[in-house]
C-alpha positions as CSV (number, residue, x, y, z in Angstrom):
1,A,48.5,62.2,24.5
2,F,46.6,58.8,23.5
3,R,49.5,56.7,24.7
4,D,49.1,58.4,28.2
5,A,45.2,58.1,27.9
6,A,45.5,54.4,27.0
7,T,47.7,53.7,29.7
8,R,45.4,55.5,32.1
9,D,42.2,53.7,30.8
10,P,43.4,50.5,29.0
11,A,39.5,49.3,28.7
12,A,38.8,52.3,26.4
13,P,38.1,51.0,23.0
14,N,37.8,54.7,21.7
15,V,41.1,55.5,22.9
16,A,42.7,52.5,21.5
17,Y,41.1,53.4,18.1
18,E,42.3,56.8,18.2
19,L,45.8,55.7,19.0
20,A,45.7,53.2,16.3
21,R,44.8,56.0,13.7
22,L,47.5,58.3,15.0
23,L,50.1,55.3,14.7
24,D,48.8,54.3,11.3
25,E,49.0,57.9,10.0
26,S,52.6,58.5,11.4
27,G,53.7,55.2,9.6
28,A,54.0,53.1,12.8
29,R,52.0,50.1,11.3
30,R,53.2,47.3,13.5
31,E,52.3,49.3,16.6
32,A,48.9,50.5,14.7
33,V,48.0,46.9,14.2
34,G,48.3,46.3,18.0
35,A,46.1,49.1,18.6
36,Y,43.5,48.4,16.3
37,C,43.5,44.8,17.4
38,R,43.1,45.9,20.9
39,A,40.3,48.5,20.1
40,L,38.4,45.4,18.3
41,A,39.1,43.1,21.1
42,L,37.7,45.8,23.6
43,A,34.4,46.6,21.4
44,P,33.9,44.0,18.6
45,A,30.6,45.5,18.0
46,G,31.5,48.9,18.6
47,A,31.0,52.1,16.5
48,Q,34.5,51.9,14.9
49,A,34.4,48.0,14.5
50,V,33.8,48.0,10.7
51,A,36.1,50.6,10.0
52,V,38.7,48.8,12.2
53,R,38.1,45.3,10.4
54,E,38.6,47.0,7.1
55,R,41.8,48.9,8.0
56,L,43.3,45.6,9.5
57,A,42.4,43.6,6.5
58,A,44.1,46.4,4.3
59,L,47.1,46.3,6.6
60,A,47.3,42.5,6.4
61,A,47.1,42.6,2.8
62,S,49.8,45.1,2.1
63,P,53.2,44.0,0.9
64,D,55.0,44.1,4.3
65,G,51.9,42.7,6.0
66,G,51.2,45.4,8.7
67,A,52.2,43.5,11.6
68,V,55.0,41.2,10.2
69,G,58.5,42.3,10.4
70,A,61.3,40.8,8.5
71,G,62.8,39.2,11.6
72,A,59.9,37.5,13.0
73,A,60.4,34.0,14.3
74,R,57.3,32.6,13.1
75,S,56.5,32.5,9.4
76,E,54.6,35.5,7.8
77,A,52.1,32.9,6.7
78,A,51.4,31.8,10.2
79,I,51.1,35.2,11.7
80,R,48.7,36.3,9.1
81,A,46.8,33.0,9.8
82,D,46.6,33.7,13.4
83,F,45.4,37.5,12.5
84,A,42.8,36.3,10.2
85,R,41.6,33.8,12.9
86,G,41.3,36.6,15.3
87,L,39.2,38.5,13.0
88,A,37.1,35.7,12.3
89,A,36.6,34.9,15.9
90,L,35.5,38.6,16.7
91,D,33.0,38.3,13.8
92,A,31.6,34.9,15.1
93,G,31.1,36.6,18.6
94,R,33.9,34.8,20.3
95,P,36.1,37.5,21.9
96,A,38.0,35.3,24.2
97,D,39.3,33.0,20.8
98,A,40.0,36.5,19.2
99,L,42.2,37.8,22.0
100,A,44.1,34.6,21.8
101,A,44.8,34.8,18.3
102,F,45.8,38.5,18.4
103,D,48.1,37.8,21.5
104,A,49.8,35.2,19.3
105,V,50.3,38.0,16.7
106,L,51.6,40.3,19.1
107,R,54.0,37.7,20.5
108,A,55.4,37.2,17.1
109,A,55.6,40.9,16.6
110,P,56.9,42.1,20.1
111,S,57.4,45.7,19.2
112,A,53.8,46.1,19.0
113,P,52.5,48.0,22.1
114,E,50.0,45.9,23.5
């Protein structure tokens, strides 16, 4: 249902956030990271921004790196650096830079939904 809603209204941060939570809870961590990044890019100062940043940091610190797959063409360290750069750019109020960094993460992890 949230995938359909995200398709119908891709600019809705609350839909991206709820989709991320459902994916995360179901164990689809790579897809969850993509949806969390999308929610944060859509609303960097939104109601869920702090929770999203905390969850993304936890996923990035996990043994499998959340968004990093074993077959990634780029190194795990490079992908994590892009991810951290995206979070830092959001915190600094530079959403365009954040989006570019998150795009790099998603290109390296192509099975992510966004």
